[in-house]
N, C-alpha and C positions, 0 to 999 in steps of 0.2 A: 532257475526259478530267480535268483539273484538279478539276473538281468531283466527277467520280465517285471518284479518288483521295482530295478530303477527307471525301466521306461514308464512306466505307471507313475512315480514319484513326478518323473520328468514333465509328465501330458498335465498331471494336478498343477505343477507349479505354472506350466504356459498356460494353464486354465485360469488361475487364479488371476495371473499378470494381466489376459485380458481381460476378465472381469473388473476388473481395479482402474484400467486404461477405460472401458466402458461407462464407468462410474464419474470418473473423473469429466470425459467428454460430455455428459447429459449434465453436470453440475457446468462444466462451463457455458454449455449453451443456455441453461435459465440464468446464469449471471448477466450474459450481455443482455438477454431477452429484458430482464427486470433493470437493467442500468439504463437499455434506450426507453422503457417506458416510464423511467422518473424523469427523463429529460422531457416525455410528451406530461407529465403531471406538474411540470413547472423546475425541474432542476436546470441549469445553465445547459447549453449545448455543450454535447460533446463531454459532460462531466456528471453521466448518472450515479456513480460513485467514483473518488479521488481521496486518496486516504490524506494526502499532504494539501490539498485544497480544504477539506472536511475540516481536518484538525486546527488549519488556521483560520476557518471561518467561527469555528467554536471557541478557538482563543480570542478572538475578535468581539465574540458574544459574552464572554465573560471580563470583558474589558482588560485584558493582558496586552492588545496591542490596539490600537485607537484608528486605524483607516477605515475611514468611514464605508467603502464599498463592502467590506468583509467581515460582518460582523453576524453569526448568526450561529446557534446551538445545534450542531446537525445530527438529526434524530439515527442517520444511519449509521453514524458511529458507533452511537449507544446500542443499536441492534446487533453490531457487527458483534461487538463485546459481549451482550448478552445471549444471543444466537448462538454462539461459539460455547459460552458458558451451559447453557442448558444440553448442548448436544455433548459436552465434554461429560457433562454429569451421568446423563443417558447411557453413555460408553464407558463408565467407568475411568475416564481418563483425566479426570480433573486431580491435579496434584499440585500443590503448594511449595514451590521450589526456587531458588535463587541462589545469589552470593558469586555468579560467574563475572567476577569484575564490573560493577553494578556503575562505578564512576565512566570508566571506559565508554560502555555502552551510552550511557547519557549523553556523552560526548560524540559519539559515531552517531545517534539519532539526531544529534542538533547540526551534525555537516550533511545528515541523509536528505533532510528539510531544506537547507540552504542551496544543493545541488536541484532538489526537486523546484523549490520555488525560482530558480533560475531558468530550468524548461517550463515551468507553469503546469506542474503534475505529476504524479508517483506514476511508476510502473503501469499500474493497473489503468490509470485515464488515457496513458502515452496508447495502451490498446484501444480504448475507447476512442480516442480521437483518429487513431486511423480507421476505425469504423464509420468512424463520421466522415471522411475522406481527406484528413489533414494529413497531409504527405511531409510538416515537418515534423510528425511522429517517426517516420523512417530513419529521419538523422537524429533523432533522440535515442533509437533503439540503436544506432552504430554505435553513440558514444556509450550507452549502457550496458552494450554487451564487450564494451573493449573494459570498462570497469570491472565487470567480472572476470574477463579474462586475467586480468592483471591480479587480481584478488585470487585467485585460482594458483596461481604463482606460489604465493604465501602459503596456501595453504597445503599444497604437495610437499612444501618446503618443511612444515611443521608448525604454522600458525594456530593458534589456540588462546581463549581466553577463560581455559581452565574448566574444572565443573562446576555443575551447580550442586546444592545441598538441598535437602526437604528442610524445607522452613514450618513453623505453627500454622495452623491451618489458615487464624484470619490475615495471613500476608498474600493467600491466594484469594482470598475473599473480598478483600478492600477494594480493588479496582472494579469489581463490576456492581459492587455498592454503590461505589462514587458514580456509577452511568445511571444508576436507578434515581440519585439526588441529581444529577444533570437532568432527567426528563422531568423530575418535577419542578424543577426552574424554569425549564423549557415551557412548559405546560402551564405553568404558573403565570407567565406574559407579565404582563406591567404589574402584578403583585410585588416583582423583586426588581426594584426602580436599577439596582447596580447591573442588571442583565441589557445587553444591545442588541438593538434589530436594525440592520441595513434597511433605509429606504429606498437605494438605488443600487445598481450593480450586482455583480455575483450573489454578495449576499442576500439579497432581496430576492433572488427568485429559488424558488424550492416548492418540493411536492408539499402536501397535506402533510402534517405530525403522523399522524397514523398509516398514512402510506410510505412514508419512508422509513418510520420505524420497523412496518411488517417486512419492507423490501431489505433491511439490515439485518433483522432479526434472521429470515431464509438465507442471506446470503451468506453470515455468520455459521449458521450450521452447516450449510454447505462448504464454507471453506473449512471447516475445523474437521468434518470426515475425510473431506480429500488431500488436505495437506497441501492444497494450491499455495504456490509461491513462485512467481517469475524467474528470481533470482533462482530458489534451486532448482528451477526447470531448464535454464540455460547451463548452470553450474553440473548438473548432473549429465547432459550431452555433451559436454566438453569432459569430464572427468570418466564418466562412465559409460557412454554412447547409451544412456537410459535416456529415452523421450517422453516417458510417463508424463513425467507434470506439464510440459510446455504444451501437451495436448490441450489440456486445460485452455489454457490462454487462448489456443488457436478457434478452440472452441467458444470462445467468450468475444474473439473477434467475429466469428462467423455469426453467431447469435447476434449480437448485436447489430451488424451488418445490415442481416435480413430484416430486422425490426426497422431498422434506419429506413429502409427501402420501401419497408410494407408503407409505413407511417406518411412519408414523403407521397407516394401515388394516393394513397385514400385520403389524406387529409387537405392535400395541396400546399401545405407547410415543407420547407426544406428541413431535413434532418440529415443529409448528404451532401457536402458541396467539396467537390475532388480538387486538390491543387494547393499551394504554400499560401496564398495570399488570401486574406479578409477570412480567414479562421477564427471561431469563437474562442475568446481569452487564451491568445496564442501570438507567437510573435517568430518572424522568418530569420533571426540571425542563426544561420547554422552553425557558427562555431561554438558560441556559447549554450545551445542547445546538446550540442555534443559535449561538450565539459562538463556541464550541469548533471546529465545523466552518464556521465561519466563517473563523477562524483557518488552519484546515486548507488551505480551499480557497484563501486568498490567499497564505499560503507556498508552497503548493504551482506557484501560479501563476508566482510570482518564481521559481521552483525550473525550471520548464519540464518537472515531470511529479510524478505523486502517488507515495506512497510505495511502491507496488506498481513503478511504473515505475523509480524509484530503483533497486529493488533490482537489478531486471533489466539495467539499465544497468552496476551493478557486474561483472557476469557477463561483459558485453562490452569490460572492458577500461577502464572510463571511470572516470577518477580522481576526478571531479568531485562523482558518483555517490558514490563511498565515502566522500569530505569530508561530504557529505549523511547518508548512511548512519551514520558515527560520530556525526554531532550528535543524529539518532534515537536511538542508543544512549545518549548520555551525557545526553539530556534525560529519558530513559524511567528511567536511573537517580537524576538529579536530583529527577524527579517524585515518587517511592516514598520516597526520602530524605528529601524535605522537606514530604510531607504535601499535593502537588499534584494527585495523582489521584483523580479520581472512586472512588466506591463504588457500591455498589447504593441505598447510603441517601442519595445524590446529591453534588453537588458540594463541594468545601472552599472554606473561604474564603481559604487561599492559593494553592489552585487559581484561583480565580475573579481574584485579583490578577495572576496569573502570566497568565492569558490576556488581560486588557487590555493589560498591559505588552508581551508577542508583539504584538498587533495594532499597538500605537504605533511598535515597533521594526520590523515588516515594513513599515508605512507610511514611516519615516525612509530604509530601506534603499530603497524602489520611489523616493522622491521623490529619495535621491541618484543613484539609479541611469538617473534618468528626466532630470530639470533639472540637475544639479549634474553631469553629465560635460562633459568638457574639450571645446568646439569644435572 
């Protein structure tokens, strides 16, 4: 009888794992399709979704940075937070918590953005760039995986940013409410004279507000339900030989690639261009693509999640992730105000210096929170 029960429990466990994997794959396919359709409806090529780029554009829309081509409050970010919030409430998973090294998280978020704007994209856009034929994304993936691997060394040695604590509910609600205020600012348009809209460049390329917002809501809900995180996916493969999460990003790649090919065949426009050169909003400097994404991977492991995951967690009431996202926002403003961000022409000298500083700072944070902890 005991053997029978053990066998039944094992089968039930396997069935649960298969069901979770199937949900993640379906969710990833939907995200890939939605990302490609956002480009069809007006978003920049290979940028249906990019957490780093969209936060940068939003910072420009609020005049936190003044680069003319990148100013627009992106509804996709608003939708991601609110979609996650709605799903978390529906699943009784909304919990206000925080207090786990908020300043350290802010600094790490800052340097995640430095690395992402060196590469010109977050991990999600890296996948979408590959789905558009941009082989520079493969180069970035090498650096990203290497950064995660280095971070895992510290995880195995006991790295931790300490526990978080239950907070008053208002702490969890503030960031979603701020997103509603951002939507009011966006819809208000010219009513608010301090809001900036790019007239050329990536910031001027966007789908209609309602389409972008709806896409963000759907993807936010999917990511909250599936816990999609590319950093977590690669980390789990290395640490636990568990590829469940990474299947979601394989599905995003497949969904976006298939949709790009269909759109290319049916519209006559080019949504897929295989190669390194002449890719939209990208550069071909392999060394700094690697180092930029190395910094993103390293810092994201120390944070416990990629930029997409951090944004989703803000919708669940996680104040620690709010600290991280604020670091991303300030990092984006700093990168464009002080010439750290790359362009299609390649990386800047200031950006190169900032990436190296970021790697050193992350190494210091990792060491202090691994070997410098009080016994």
